[in-house]
C-alpha positions as CSV (number, residue, x, y, z in Angstrom):
1,X,-33.6,-14.0,20.7
2,X,-30.8,-12.2,18.9
3,X,-27.2,-12.2,20.0
4,X,-24.8,-9.4,19.0
5,X,-21.0,-9.4,19.1
6,X,-20.0,-5.8,19.7
7,X,-16.3,-5.0,19.5
8,X,-15.4,-1.8,21.3
9,X,-12.4,0.3,22.3
10,X,-12.6,-1.4,25.7
11,X,-13.3,-5.0,25.0
12,X,-15.8,-7.4,23.4
13,X,-19.5,-7.2,24.6
14,X,-22.0,-9.9,23.9
15,X,-25.6,-8.5,23.8
16,X,-28.8,-10.5,23.9
17,X,-32.4,-9.5,23.5
18,X,-35.6,-9.6,21.5
19,X,-35.7,-7.4,18.5
20,X,-37.7,-4.2,19.3
21,X,-36.5,-3.8,22.9
22,X,-33.3,-3.2,24.9
23,X,-30.6,-5.8,24.8
24,X,-28.7,-7.0,27.9
25,X,-24.9,-7.4,28.2
26,X,-24.5,-11.2,28.9
27,X,-20.7,-11.4,28.8
28,X,-17.6,-9.4,28.2
29,X,-14.1,-10.4,27.1
30,X,-10.7,-8.7,26.7
31,X,-11.7,-6.0,29.1
32,X,-9.8,-2.7,28.5
33,X,-8.4,-3.8,25.2
34,X,-9.5,-2.6,21.8
35,X,-11.5,-5.3,19.9
36,X,-11.4,-4.2,16.3
37,X,-13.7,-7.0,15.0
38,X,-15.6,-10.0,16.2
39,X,-17.7,-12.6,14.3
40,X,-19.0,-16.1,14.5
41,X,-18.5,-18.7,11.8
42,X,-21.9,-20.2,11.1
43,X,-20.4,-23.4,9.9
44,X,-19.1,-24.5,13.4
45,X,-20.3,-21.7,15.8
46,X,-16.7,-20.7,16.5
47,X,-16.3,-17.1,17.6
48,X,-13.3,-14.9,16.6
49,X,-12.1,-11.7,18.1
50,X,-9.3,-9.4,16.6
51,X,-7.7,-7.7,19.6
52,X,-5.0,-5.0,19.5
53,X,-2.8,-5.2,22.5
54,X,-0.9,-2.1,23.5
55,X,2.0,-4.4,24.5
56,X,1.9,-7.3,22.0
57,X,0.2,-5.8,18.9
58,X,-2.7,-7.4,17.0
59,X,-3.7,-10.9,17.9
60,X,-6.6,-13.2,16.8
61,X,-8.4,-15.2,19.4
62,X,-11.1,-17.9,19.0
63,X,-13.6,-19.6,21.3
64,X,-16.0,-22.4,20.7
65,X,-18.3,-21.6,23.6
66,X,-17.6,-17.9,24.6
67,X,-16.0,-19.0,27.8
68,X,-13.2,-17.3,29.5
69,X,-10.8,-19.8,27.8
70,X,-10.1,-18.0,24.5
71,X,-7.4,-19.6,22.4
72,X,-4.8,-17.5,20.5
73,X,-4.6,-18.4,16.8
74,X,-1.2,-19.1,15.5
75,X,0.5,-17.6,12.4
76,X,-0.9,-14.0,12.4
77,X,2.5,-12.4,11.9
78,X,4.7,-10.9,9.2
79,X,8.0,-12.3,8.0
80,X,10.9,-11.4,10.3
81,X,12.5,-9.4,7.5
82,X,9.4,-7.2,6.9
83,X,10.1,-3.5,7.0
84,X,6.7,-2.7,8.5
85,X,5.0,-4.1,11.5
86,X,1.5,-5.5,11.8
87,X,-0.7,-2.8,13.5
88,X,-4.3,-4.1,13.3
89,X,-6.5,-6.9,12.1
90,X,-9.6,-5.6,10.3
91,X,-11.7,-8.5,9.2
92,X,-12.2,-12.3,9.5
93,X,-14.3,-14.0,6.8
94,X,-15.3,-17.7,6.2
95,X,-14.1,-19.1,2.9
96,X,-15.9,-21.3,0.4
97,X,-14.3,-24.6,1.5
98,X,-14.6,-26.5,4.8
99,X,-12.1,-25.0,7.2
100,X,-11.0,-22.2,4.9
101,X,-11.0,-18.7,6.4
102,X,-9.4,-15.4,5.5
103,X,-8.3,-12.5,7.6
104,X,-7.2,-9.0,6.5
105,X,-5.0,-6.5,8.3
106,X,-2.7,-3.6,8.2
107,X,-0.3,-3.1,6.3
108,X,-2.5,-4.4,3.5
109,X,-2.0,-8.1,4.3
110,X,-4.1,-11.2,3.7
111,X,-3.9,-14.4,5.8
112,X,-5.4,-17.8,5.2
113,X,-6.4,-20.7,7.4
114,X,-7.3,-24.2,6.4
115,X,-8.2,-25.6,9.8
116,X,-11.1,-23.4,10.9
117,X,-9.0,-20.5,12.1
118,X,-6.6,-22.2,14.5
119,X,-3.5,-21.7,12.4
120,X,-2.8,-19.1,9.7
121,X,-0.3,-18.3,7.0
122,X,0.4,-15.1,5.1
123,X,-0.7,-15.1,1.5
124,X,2.8,-14.7,0.0
125,X,1.6,-14.0,-3.5
126,X,-0.3,-10.9,-2.3
127,X,2.5,-9.9,0.1
128,X,5.0,-10.0,-2.8
129,X,3.0,-7.8,-5.1
130,X,5.5,-5.8,-7.2
131,X,3.7,-2.5,-6.6
132,X,3.6,-2.9,-2.8
133,X,6.5,-0.4,-2.2
134,X,4.3,2.3,-3.8
135,X,1.2,1.5,-1.6
136,X,0.0,4.3,0.7
137,X,-2.2,4.1,3.8
138,X,-5.5,5.9,4.3
139,X,-6.2,7.9,7.5
140,X,-6.9,4.6,9.4
141,X,-3.8,2.8,8.1
142,X,-3.2,0.5,5.1
143,X,-6.2,-1.7,6.1
144,X,-7.4,-4.7,4.2
145,X,-10.9,-4.5,5.5
146,X,-13.1,-6.1,2.9
147,X,-12.8,-9.8,1.7
148,X,-15.6,-10.8,-0.7
149,X,-15.7,-14.5,-1.5
150,X,-17.7,-16.0,-4.4
151,X,-20.5,-18.3,-3.3
152,X,-19.6,-21.9,-4.3
153,X,-16.3,-21.0,-6.0
154,X,-13.3,-20.8,-3.6
155,X,-11.0,-19.7,-6.5
156,X,-12.6,-16.3,-6.9
157,X,-12.1,-13.6,-4.3
158,X,-12.1,-9.8,-4.2
159,X,-10.3,-7.6,-1.7
160,X,-10.6,-3.9,-0.9
161,X,-7.8,-1.9,0.8
162,X,-7.6,1.7,2.1
163,X,-5.9,3.2,0.2
164,X,-4.8,0.6,-2.4
165,X,-8.1,0.0,-4.2
166,X,-9.7,-3.3,-5.3
167,X,-7.8,-6.5,-6.0
168,X,-9.2,-9.6,-7.8
169,X,-8.1,-13.2,-8.0
170,X,-9.6,-16.1,-10.0
171,X,-7.1,-18.8,-8.8
172,X,-7.5,-18.8,-5.0
173,X,-5.2,-15.9,-4.4
174,X,-2.1,-17.0,-6.4
175,X,-2.4,-14.1,-8.9
176,X,-3.9,-10.7,-8.5
177,X,-5.0,-7.8,-10.6
178,X,-6.6,-4.4,-10.1
179,X,-10.3,-3.8,-10.2
180,X,-10.5,0.0,-10.2
181,X,-12.0,1.0,-13.5
182,X,-14.5,3.9,-13.0
183,X,-13.4,4.9,-9.5
184,X,-12.9,8.6,-9.2
185,X,-10.6,9.8,-6.4
186,X,-11.5,13.4,-6.1
187,X,-9.3,13.8,-3.0
188,X,-6.3,13.4,-5.4
189,X,-4.8,16.3,-7.5
190,X,-6.7,16.3,-10.8
191,X,-3.6,15.4,-12.8
192,X,-3.0,12.3,-10.7
193,X,-6.5,10.9,-10.7
194,X,-6.3,8.6,-13.7
195,X,-3.1,6.7,-13.0
196,X,-3.0,6.4,-9.2
197,X,-3.4,3.2,-7.2
198,X,-4.0,5.3,-4.1
199,X,-7.7,4.5,-4.1
200,X,-9.3,4.7,-0.7
201,X,-12.1,2.1,-0.6
202,X,-14.0,2.2,2.7
203,X,-16.1,-0.9,2.3
204,X,-17.1,-3.5,-0.3
205,X,-19.7,-6.3,-0.3
206,X,-20.8,-8.9,-2.8
207,X,-24.4,-9.8,-3.5
208,X,-24.6,-13.5,-2.9
209,X,-27.5,-14.3,-5.2
210,X,-25.8,-12.3,-8.0
211,X,-22.1,-12.7,-7.2
212,X,-20.9,-10.6,-10.2
213,X,-22.5,-7.7,-8.4
214,X,-20.5,-5.7,-5.8
215,X,-21.4,-2.6,-3.9
216,X,-18.8,-0.2,-2.6
217,X,-18.5,2.8,-0.2
218,X,-15.6,4.9,-1.4
219,X,-13.9,7.9,0.1
220,X,-16.3,10.2,-1.6
221,X,-18.5,8.0,-3.7
222,X,-20.9,5.0,-3.6
223,X,-20.4,2.6,-6.5
224,X,-21.7,-0.6,-8.0
225,X,-20.0,-3.2,-10.2
226,X,-21.9,-5.7,-12.3
227,X,-18.9,-7.4,-13.7
228,X,-17.3,-8.9,-10.6
229,X,-15.3,-5.8,-9.8
230,X,-13.6,-5.1,-13.1
231,X,-15.4,-1.8,-13.5
232,X,-17.6,0.5,-11.4
233,X,-20.4,3.0,-11.8
234,X,-21.5,5.7,-9.4
235,X,-24.8,5.2,-7.6
236,X,-24.5,8.1,-5.1
237,X,-27.3,10.3,-6.6
238,X,-30.0,10.7,-4.0
239,X,-27.8,10.5,-0.9
240,X,-27.2,13.5,1.4
241,X,-23.5,12.7,1.3
242,X,-21.4,10.2,-0.7
243,X,-18.9,9.8,2.2
244,X,-19.2,7.1,4.8
245,X,-18.0,3.7,5.9
246,X,-20.6,1.0,6.8
247,X,-22.6,-1.0,4.3
248,X,-25.0,-4.0,4.3
249,X,-26.4,-6.1,1.5
250,X,-29.6,-8.3,1.6
251,X,-28.2,-11.7,0.8
252,X,-31.4,-12.7,-1.0
253,X,-31.9,-9.5,-3.0
254,X,-29.0,-8.3,-5.2
255,X,-30.8,-4.9,-5.7
256,X,-31.1,-4.2,-2.0
257,X,-28.3,-2.4,-0.1
258,X,-27.9,0.0,2.8
259,X,-25.5,2.7,3.7
260,X,-25.1,5.2,6.5
261,X,-23.8,8.5,5.1
262,X,-21.4,10.8,7.1
263,X,-20.8,14.4,6.2
264,X,-17.2,14.3,4.8
265,X,-13.7,13.3,5.6
266,X,-13.1,16.4,7.8
267,X,-16.5,16.0,9.5
268,X,-17.2,12.3,10.0
269,X,-20.6,12.7,11.6
270,X,-24.2,12.1,10.5
271,X,-25.5,14.9,8.3
272,X,-27.6,17.7,9.8
273,X,-27.3,16.0,13.2
274,X,-29.8,13.3,12.2
275,X,-29.0,9.6,12.2
276,X,-30.4,8.0,9.0
277,X,-29.9,4.8,7.1
278,X,-30.4,4.9,3.4
279,X,-31.8,1.9,1.5
280,X,-31.8,1.2,-2.2
281,X,-34.2,-1.4,-3.6
282,X,-33.1,-0.9,-7.2
283,X,-29.4,-1.3,-7.1
284,X,-28.7,2.3,-6.5
285,X,-31.0,4.0,-9.0
286,X,-32.8,5.6,-6.0
287,X,-32.4,5.8,-2.3
288,X,-35.0,5.7,0.6
289,X,-34.3,7.5,3.8
290,X,-34.9,5.3,6.9
291,X,-34.9,7.1,10.2
292,X,-38.1,6.2,12.1
293,X,-36.9,5.6,15.7
294,X,-33.4,6.9,15.3
295,X,-32.1,10.2,16.9
296,X,-33.3,13.1,14.7
297,X,-31.8,16.2,16.3
298,X,-28.4,17.1,17.7
299,X,-27.2,13.6,17.0
300,X,-23.7,13.9,15.4
301,X,-22.7,10.3,15.5
302,X,-19.9,8.4,13.8
303,X,-20.4,4.9,12.6
304,X,-17.3,3.0,11.7
305,X,-16.9,0.6,8.7
306,X,-17.4,-2.7,10.6
307,X,-20.2,-1.4,12.9
308,X,-23.2,-2.3,10.7
309,X,-24.6,-5.8,10.2
310,X,-27.7,-7.8,9.3
311,X,-29.5,-10.9,10.6
312,X,-31.5,-12.9,8.1
313,X,-32.9,-11.5,4.9
314,X,-36.0,-10.1,3.2
315,X,-38.8,-7.9,4.8
316,X,-38.0,-9.2,8.3
317,X,-34.3,-8.8,8.1
318,X,-32.7,-7.5,11.2
319,X,-30.3,-4.6,10.9
320,X,-27.9,-3.4,13.7
321,X,-25.3,-0.7,13.9
322,X,-23.2,0.9,16.7
323,X,-21.6,4.3,17.0
324,X,-18.5,5.7,18.6
325,X,-20.9,7.3,21.2
326,X,-21.5,3.8,22.6
327,X,-25.0,3.4,21.3
328,X,-26.3,0.4,19.4
329,X,-29.5,0.6,17.3
330,X,-31.5,-2.1,15.7
331,X,-34.3,-2.8,13.2
332,X,-36.5,-5.9,12.9
333,X,-38.2,-4.9,9.7
334,X,-35.3,-4.3,7.2
335,X,-34.8,-0.7,8.3
336,X,-38.4,0.7,8.2
337,X,-38.4,1.3,11.9
338,X,-35.6,1.4,14.5
339,X,-35.1,0.9,18.3
340,X,-32.3,1.4,20.7
341,X,-30.6,-1.9,21.6
342,X,-27.9,-0.6,24.0
343,X,-26.4,2.6,25.3
344,X,-23.3,3.7,27.3
345,X,-20.9,1.1,25.8
346,X,-17.4,2.2,25.0
347,X,-16.9,3.5,21.4
348,X,-18.1,0.8,19.1
349,X,-15.7,-0.6,16.5
350,X,-17.7,-3.5,15.1
351,X,-21.2,-5.2,15.3
352,X,-22.0,-8.6,14.1
353,X,-25.1,-10.8,14.6
354,X,-24.0,-14.2,16.0
C-alpha cells in the first residue's frame, strides 16, 4: 500500500492505493486553502503542511497522526523591521541531525528547527546577506524551493532560489557563497549574463550515494555538478525542451535522474500535447523517453516544481506526479510504465510519498 500526500489549491489530500491501480482519497485537511507543500519526516512519522491563508499568510502545520488536530509551528515569521512580507513556504526538509529540519520560503528565506519542527528560527546569516537588496524574484516569487543536505554531514548544505541562484555552506549555514559557475541565463540580455546573480533555478537535488553530485532544472537548461555545486555543466541534449520544474533522483544510483519537460516559459505545458517523463541512466549523457500509460494526445499539462516524487529506489522504484489539471500519475517500475492514480482533484501543487 502506498500513501501519497497531495498538496493542492484547495487543501491537502491523502491518497492510498496499490501501485498500478486507482488510489482512494482517505482524508482531507485545510479544505479550501492552498497547501503549497506537504511531506512526512521518516524519522518520526510527523507530517508537515505548508498552508497559505488568504487572511493570515503562510503558516506551517504538523500532525503526528493525520488527525484533525493539526498544530501550528511557531517561529515561521520575518523580523518586525523587515521591509518585505512572507508570502509562501516552498519546502520542508529533514536535516542530518536528530530534530534538525529546514524550511524555505519567499522572500528567499531559510528557517531552522532543532526540535523536530515544532519551533523555528530564521537563519540570520542568510537573511543578512550583503547582496540581498539586489535580489530579484522569479515569476513565482523569490522562492527558496530546494534545500539539499549532505548525507551524514550536517555542516554542508546547498540552497537554490528563484531567481538568486545556488548558495553553498560548509559550516551549518553560518557563512554562504555562490555556486553558479557554468549556469547560462539566456533570458537575460547578453551583456548581463556573466555578472548577474539573477539566476532562476527551478529545482535542485543531490545524489545521496555520491553527494558531490547535484542535478538542476534551470529556467532554460538542465545541469549537473560533480563538485558539490561549485560549477555546472549542461546535460540538456536529447530532451525535447530544456525548460521545466520537477525533478527526481534515484537515491541509490547517482547516474539516474528524471525530469518532466515543459515547452517554455511562455507556454508551460507538456511538449506536443504529450505527457512524457525523461530518464537518464548515465548522468545526463543521454535521455530515455518514458510515456507508456501517460496521455499521448491533446494533453497540455503543467507539472509544478514540487509535484514529482519517488518511493523506494532501483528497478521497482515508485514514481508519482500531479498536474494542475488535478490528475495524479504513478509508476511502479521506475518509469517504464505508468498508470492514473487519481483524477478530478484541485490543481496539484505538490506530491510526496509518505
